[in-house]
C-alpha positions as CSV (number, residue, x, y, z in Angstrom):
1,M,86.5,9.5,-67.9
2,N,83.6,7.0,-68.9
3,E,85.6,4.0,-67.5
4,L,86.3,5.8,-64.2
5,S,82.7,6.7,-63.7
6,N,81.6,3.0,-64.5
7,S,84.3,1.8,-62.0
8,H,82.9,4.2,-59.3
9,G,79.4,3.3,-60.1
10,K,80.3,-0.5,-59.5
11,L,82.0,0.3,-56.4
12,K,79.0,2.1,-55.0
13,K,76.8,-0.8,-55.8
14,V,79.2,-3.3,-54.3
15,V,79.4,-1.1,-51.1
16,K,75.6,-0.8,-51.0
17,I,75.1,-4.7,-51.3
18,V,77.7,-5.1,-48.6
19,S,76.1,-2.7,-46.4
20,I,72.6,-4.3,-46.8
21,S,74.2,-7.7,-46.1
22,L,75.8,-6.5,-43.0
23,A,72.4,-4.7,-41.7
24,S,70.6,-7.9,-42.5
25,I,73.2,-10.0,-40.5
26,I,73.0,-7.5,-37.5
27,L,69.3,-6.8,-37.7
28,L,67.7,-10.1,-38.7
29,P,68.7,-11.8,-35.2
30,I,67.5,-8.7,-33.3
31,M,64.1,-8.7,-35.2
32,T,63.8,-12.4,-34.7
33,L,64.6,-12.0,-30.9
34,L,62.0,-9.2,-30.7
35,I,59.3,-11.0,-32.6
36,G,59.9,-14.1,-30.6
37,R,59.7,-12.3,-27.3
38,G,56.5,-10.5,-28.4
39,V,55.0,-13.8,-29.4
40,N,55.8,-15.6,-26.2
41,D,54.6,-12.7,-24.1
42,I,51.3,-13.1,-25.7
43,A,51.4,-16.8,-25.3
44,L,52.2,-16.4,-21.5
45,R,49.2,-14.3,-20.7
46,L,46.9,-15.5,-18.2
47,P,43.5,-13.8,-18.6
48,D,42.0,-15.1,-15.5
49,G,45.1,-15.5,-13.4
50,V,48.3,-13.7,-12.3
51,R,51.3,-13.0,-14.1
52,E,53.7,-10.4,-12.4
53,K,57.5,-9.7,-12.0
54,G,59.3,-7.1,-10.4
55,Y,61.0,-6.1,-6.9
56,I,59.4,-5.9,-3.7
57,E,60.9,-5.0,-0.5
58,L,61.9,-7.8,1.9
59,G,64.0,-7.2,5.0
60,G,64.9,-3.7,3.9
61,V,66.2,-5.0,0.5
62,M,64.6,-4.7,-2.9
63,Q,64.4,-8.5,-4.0
64,Y,62.9,-10.0,-7.1
65,I,60.0,-12.1,-7.6
66,N,58.1,-13.8,-10.5
67,I,54.4,-14.9,-10.0
68,R,52.5,-16.9,-12.4
69,G,49.3,-18.8,-11.9
70,A,46.1,-19.7,-14.0
71,D,43.8,-18.7,-11.2
72,A,44.6,-16.6,-8.2
73,S,42.4,-18.6,-5.9
74,N,44.7,-21.8,-6.3
75,P,47.1,-22.9,-3.4
76,V,50.5,-21.0,-3.6
77,I,54.0,-22.5,-4.1
78,I,57.1,-20.5,-3.0
79,Y,60.1,-21.8,-4.6
80,L,63.4,-21.7,-2.8
81,H,66.3,-21.9,-5.3
82,G,69.6,-23.7,-4.6
83,G,72.9,-22.0,-3.7
84,G,73.6,-18.6,-5.1
85,G,72.6,-17.4,-8.6
86,G,69.2,-18.8,-9.1
87,T,67.8,-17.9,-12.5
88,T,64.5,-16.5,-13.4
89,Y,64.1,-16.8,-17.0
90,V,63.8,-20.5,-17.0
91,K,61.2,-22.0,-14.6
92,P,60.5,-25.6,-15.5
93,L,58.9,-26.2,-12.0
94,Q,56.7,-23.5,-12.7
95,Q,55.6,-24.6,-16.0
96,I,54.6,-27.9,-14.4
97,V,52.3,-26.4,-11.8
98,E,51.1,-23.0,-12.8
99,S,47.7,-24.3,-14.1
100,D,46.9,-25.7,-10.5
101,Y,48.9,-23.4,-8.4
102,T,50.0,-19.9,-8.1
103,F,53.9,-20.2,-8.4
104,I,56.2,-17.6,-6.8
105,Y,59.9,-17.7,-7.8
106,W,61.9,-15.8,-5.4
107,S,65.5,-14.7,-6.1
108,Q,67.0,-14.6,-2.7
109,R,69.9,-12.3,-1.7
110,D,72.3,-14.6,-3.0
111,G,70.4,-15.1,-6.2
112,G,71.4,-13.3,-9.3
113,M,68.4,-10.9,-10.1
114,T,68.4,-9.6,-6.3
115,Y,72.1,-9.5,-6.0
116,V,72.8,-7.3,-8.9
117,K,70.2,-4.9,-7.5
118,S,71.4,-5.1,-3.8
119,P,75.1,-6.2,-3.8
120,D,75.8,-5.0,-0.6
121,A,72.8,-6.6,1.4
122,D,73.8,-8.9,4.3
123,L,73.5,-12.6,3.3
124,S,73.3,-14.4,6.6
125,I,70.9,-17.1,7.3
126,E,69.0,-15.2,9.8
127,V,68.2,-12.4,7.3
128,I,67.2,-14.6,4.7
129,L,64.9,-16.4,6.8
130,N,63.4,-13.2,7.8
131,D,63.0,-12.4,4.2
132,L,61.1,-15.7,3.5
133,D,58.9,-14.8,6.6
134,E,58.1,-11.6,5.0
135,L,57.4,-13.1,1.6
136,V,55.1,-15.7,3.1
137,D,53.1,-12.8,4.9
138,Y,52.9,-11.3,1.5
139,A,51.6,-14.2,-0.3
140,Q,49.0,-14.9,2.6
141,E,47.9,-11.4,2.6
142,R,47.7,-11.3,-1.0
143,F,46.1,-14.7,-2.1
144,H,44.6,-16.0,1.2
145,Q,45.5,-19.3,0.1
146,P,47.6,-22.5,1.7
147,I,51.3,-21.9,1.0
148,I,53.6,-24.9,0.2
149,L,57.2,-24.2,0.3
150,V,59.3,-26.2,-2.5
151,G,63.2,-26.1,-2.1
152,H,65.8,-27.5,-4.3
153,S,69.3,-28.2,-3.1
154,G,70.5,-25.4,-0.9
155,G,67.0,-24.2,-0.7
156,T,66.0,-27.3,1.1
157,R,68.0,-26.3,4.2
158,I,66.1,-22.7,4.1
159,G,62.8,-24.4,3.8
160,T,63.2,-26.9,6.7
161,L,64.6,-24.2,9.0
162,Y,61.7,-22.1,8.1
163,A,59.2,-25.0,8.7
164,K,60.6,-25.6,12.1
165,A,60.4,-22.0,13.0
166,H,56.9,-21.2,11.4
167,P,54.9,-24.3,11.2
168,G,51.5,-22.5,11.3
169,K,52.1,-20.5,8.2
170,I,52.7,-23.1,5.7
171,A,50.9,-26.2,4.5
172,G,53.8,-28.2,3.8
173,F,57.4,-28.5,2.6
174,I,58.9,-30.3,-0.4
175,G,62.6,-30.9,-0.8
176,I,64.2,-31.8,-4.1
177,G,67.7,-32.7,-3.9
178,Q,67.3,-32.7,-0.2
179,I,70.6,-31.7,1.7
180,K,71.1,-33.7,4.8
181,E,73.2,-32.0,7.6
182,V,76.5,-33.3,6.3
183,D,79.8,-31.5,5.8
184,F,81.6,-31.4,2.4
185,I,84.3,-33.9,3.5
186,E,81.6,-36.5,4.4
187,R,80.2,-36.1,1.0
188,V,83.6,-36.5,-0.5
189,K,84.1,-39.6,1.5
190,F,80.8,-41.0,0.0
191,D,81.8,-40.3,-3.3
192,V,85.5,-41.6,-2.9
193,S,83.9,-44.8,-1.4
194,E,81.5,-45.2,-4.2
195,A,84.1,-44.6,-6.8
196,S,86.7,-47.1,-5.0
197,R,84.1,-49.7,-5.0
198,V,83.7,-49.6,-8.7
199,S,87.3,-49.1,-9.7
200,R,88.1,-52.2,-7.4
201,E,85.3,-54.3,-9.2
202,T,87.1,-53.4,-12.5
203,G,90.6,-54.4,-11.1
204,N,92.1,-51.1,-11.9
205,E,94.4,-50.7,-8.7
206,Q,96.1,-47.6,-10.2
207,D,92.8,-45.7,-10.4
208,L,91.9,-47.0,-7.1
209,L,95.1,-45.4,-5.4
210,K,94.5,-42.1,-7.1
211,I,90.8,-41.9,-6.0
212,E,91.9,-42.7,-2.4
213,E,94.5,-39.9,-2.7
214,L,91.8,-37.5,-3.6
215,L,90.3,-37.7,-0.1
216,T,93.5,-37.0,1.5
217,V,94.1,-33.9,-0.6
218,W,90.7,-32.6,0.4
219,Q,91.1,-33.2,4.1
220,D,94.6,-31.3,4.0
221,Y,93.0,-28.5,2.0
222,L,90.0,-28.0,4.3
223,K,92.2,-27.7,7.3
224,D,92.8,-24.0,6.3
225,H,90.2,-23.3,3.7
226,Q,86.3,-23.3,3.1
227,I,84.9,-25.2,0.3
228,D,81.9,-23.1,-0.3
229,V,83.8,-20.5,-2.4
230,P,85.8,-20.8,-5.8
231,I,89.2,-22.5,-5.2
232,S,92.1,-20.0,-5.9
233,D,95.0,-22.2,-4.8
234,A,96.8,-23.1,-8.0
235,S,98.3,-26.2,-6.7
236,M,95.1,-27.4,-5.3
237,I,93.4,-26.6,-8.8
238,E,96.1,-28.6,-10.5
239,K,95.7,-31.4,-8.2
240,L,92.0,-31.7,-8.5
241,G,92.4,-31.4,-12.3
242,E,94.4,-34.7,-12.2
243,L,92.3,-36.6,-9.7
244,E,88.8,-35.5,-9.7
245,P,88.2,-36.8,-13.4
246,I,89.3,-40.1,-12.3
247,M,87.0,-40.2,-9.5
248,F,84.1,-39.0,-11.5
249,S,84.7,-41.6,-14.4
250,Y,83.6,-44.1,-11.8
251,L,80.5,-42.5,-10.6
252,P,77.2,-41.9,-12.3
253,D,77.2,-39.7,-15.2
254,N,75.4,-36.3,-14.8
255,P,71.9,-36.8,-16.7
256,A,71.5,-34.6,-19.6
257,R,69.6,-31.4,-19.0
258,I,67.3,-29.6,-21.6
259,D,68.9,-26.8,-23.1
260,Y,66.8,-23.8,-22.2
261,T,69.2,-21.3,-24.0
262,I,66.9,-20.2,-26.9
263,Q,63.9,-20.4,-24.7
264,A,65.6,-18.2,-22.2
265,L,66.5,-15.6,-24.8
266,L,63.2,-15.6,-26.3
267,S,61.5,-15.1,-22.9
268,P,60.0,-11.7,-22.0
269,D,61.5,-12.6,-18.4
270,F,65.0,-12.4,-19.7
271,D,66.0,-9.0,-19.1
272,W,69.0,-6.9,-18.6
273,N,69.6,-7.9,-15.1
274,C,69.3,-11.5,-16.2
275,L,72.0,-10.9,-18.9
276,R,74.2,-9.3,-16.4
277,W,74.3,-12.2,-14.2
278,A,74.4,-14.8,-16.6
279,L,77.7,-13.2,-18.1
280,A,79.0,-12.5,-14.7
281,E,79.0,-16.2,-14.0
282,K,80.9,-16.8,-17.2
283,G,83.6,-14.2,-16.4
284,I,82.3,-11.0,-18.2
285,N,81.7,-8.2,-15.9
286,L,79.0,-5.6,-16.6
287,G,78.9,-4.1,-13.3
288,V,78.6,-7.2,-11.4
289,D,81.7,-7.8,-9.0
290,M,81.9,-11.4,-8.6
291,D,84.9,-11.4,-6.5
292,K,82.9,-9.3,-4.0
293,Y,80.1,-11.7,-4.3
294,Y,82.3,-14.6,-3.4
295,D,84.0,-12.8,-0.5
296,K,80.5,-12.0,1.0
297,L,79.5,-16.0,0.5
298,E,82.7,-16.9,2.2
299,S,82.2,-14.5,5.2
300,D,78.7,-16.1,5.8
301,V,79.5,-19.6,5.1
302,E,80.3,-20.6,8.5
303,D,77.1,-19.1,9.7
304,Y,75.2,-22.0,8.2
305,S,77.0,-24.6,10.2
306,R,75.5,-23.3,13.3
307,F,71.9,-24.2,12.1
308,A,71.4,-28.2,12.2
309,L,68.6,-29.4,10.3
310,P,65.4,-30.1,12.4
311,D,64.5,-33.7,12.8
312,I,61.0,-32.9,14.1
313,L,58.7,-30.7,11.8
314,D,54.9,-30.1,12.5
315,I,53.8,-30.0,8.7
316,P,53.8,-32.5,6.0
317,V,57.2,-33.3,4.4
318,V,58.0,-34.8,1.0
319,I,61.4,-35.6,-0.3
320,I,62.2,-36.0,-4.0
321,N,65.9,-37.2,-4.9
322,G,67.6,-38.7,-7.9
323,S,69.3,-42.1,-7.4
324,A,72.3,-40.6,-9.3
325,D,72.5,-37.5,-7.5
326,I,76.2,-36.8,-6.4
327,L,75.7,-33.5,-5.1
328,A,72.8,-34.4,-2.6
329,P,73.2,-38.3,-2.5
330,A,70.0,-40.1,-2.1
331,V,71.5,-42.0,0.7
332,F,72.0,-39.0,2.8
333,A,68.4,-37.9,1.9
334,Q,67.1,-41.3,2.9
335,E,68.9,-41.0,6.3
336,Y,67.4,-37.8,7.0
337,F,63.9,-39.0,6.2
338,E,64.2,-41.9,8.5
339,H,65.2,-39.6,11.4
340,L,62.6,-37.2,10.6
341,T,59.5,-36.9,12.6
342,A,56.5,-35.4,10.9
343,P,52.7,-35.8,10.9
344,K,53.0,-37.0,7.3
345,K,56.1,-37.9,5.3
346,E,56.9,-39.6,2.0
347,I,60.1,-40.0,0.1
348,F,60.4,-40.7,-3.7
349,I,63.8,-41.7,-5.3
350,I,63.7,-41.3,-9.0
351,Q,65.9,-44.0,-10.6
352,G,68.7,-42.5,-12.7
353,A,68.0,-38.9,-12.1
354,G,70.6,-36.5,-10.9
355,H,70.5,-33.3,-9.1
356,F,68.3,-31.4,-11.5
357,P,65.5,-33.9,-12.2
358,M,63.1,-30.9,-13.2
359,E,65.2,-30.3,-16.0
360,E,66.6,-33.6,-17.2
361,V,65.6,-34.8,-20.6
362,E,65.1,-38.6,-19.5
363,H,63.5,-37.7,-16.1
364,I,61.4,-34.6,-16.4
365,D,58.1,-36.6,-17.1
366,E,58.5,-38.9,-14.0
367,F,59.5,-36.0,-12.0
368,S,56.5,-33.9,-13.0
369,K,54.2,-36.8,-12.0
370,T,56.1,-37.3,-8.7
371,L,55.9,-33.7,-7.8
372,K,52.0,-33.4,-8.5
373,I,51.6,-36.5,-6.1
374,A,53.9,-34.6,-3.6
375,L,51.7,-31.5,-3.8
376,A,48.6,-33.3,-3.4
377,I,49.9,-34.9,-0.4
378,M,50.4,-31.5,1.2
379,L,46.9,-30.5,0.8
380,E,45.2,-33.9,1.9
């Protein structure tokens, strides 16, 4: 009987130890996360400035904005993120400029934070431009300071079109990874041309033939499909899987980007909607129907082709591109710059930088200096 009692007592101790260990494994990361977010929340306070986040109505749709600035009397930057899914919990641009500017991050209708809130909203370019106009009015009425638009990638299209329509409302425009009015196949031709040149210099004729085959594959595919949505054709996916790595092996590598994962998780700006969107992009559905999202993008993609980028703007314009950007090649940005007429214009090409110079480990310092110069030009 005593042996049975001793065994039972030992089992209870083991169960207790295991339970405590499991609780620690589960609770410790949660406690660390909560403490880290609390510490960061205190660190992010701006006692003499503005720090706000939430939803406002633009164009009849609730849309997310995040505002930070050390002094509400500073000039205002409205940031236009690139193609769908812009994040809000990592804002390298904001961190660079918030001491001297009031930075407004806006999640557009096709951006994660707004889309999860309003998945049925129209995504046409007209309504997005109207949304931006209402946001500019909001910022002007709120801060009564000059407003500068800063667009990245797809956001450069929105920025230039808005600048053409409403030059009197903004002090200037800065395009990062500036998109020229160029269709997808023209960019593929450029990439194929560059990769062909390098492979030819190395004497690899077999790779050269496969690279040039890729152009034919894309041209045939695009006769019946749009490129701005995920490819579902199995044979096309297989062919791209075979040919694209060969081409990209002869193009500049994507520069390493700073990993913001931990900072994002510890940021008080990383909330439930951020998590839902981040997981949806990785195929984990927490109430965000990505198939519906891509269908909406496909229905609106032809809409963008109706709007040529303006070649005359009545505001200062600065373009910042990376020399190794294969998504928005610097040569196209240079062509647009040369054809552009503006009262003041500058272009900066950051050597070795890619499509995200504000996040690239080796280039963020040079980009920061360049951006500050560009912003100063806007207000001269």
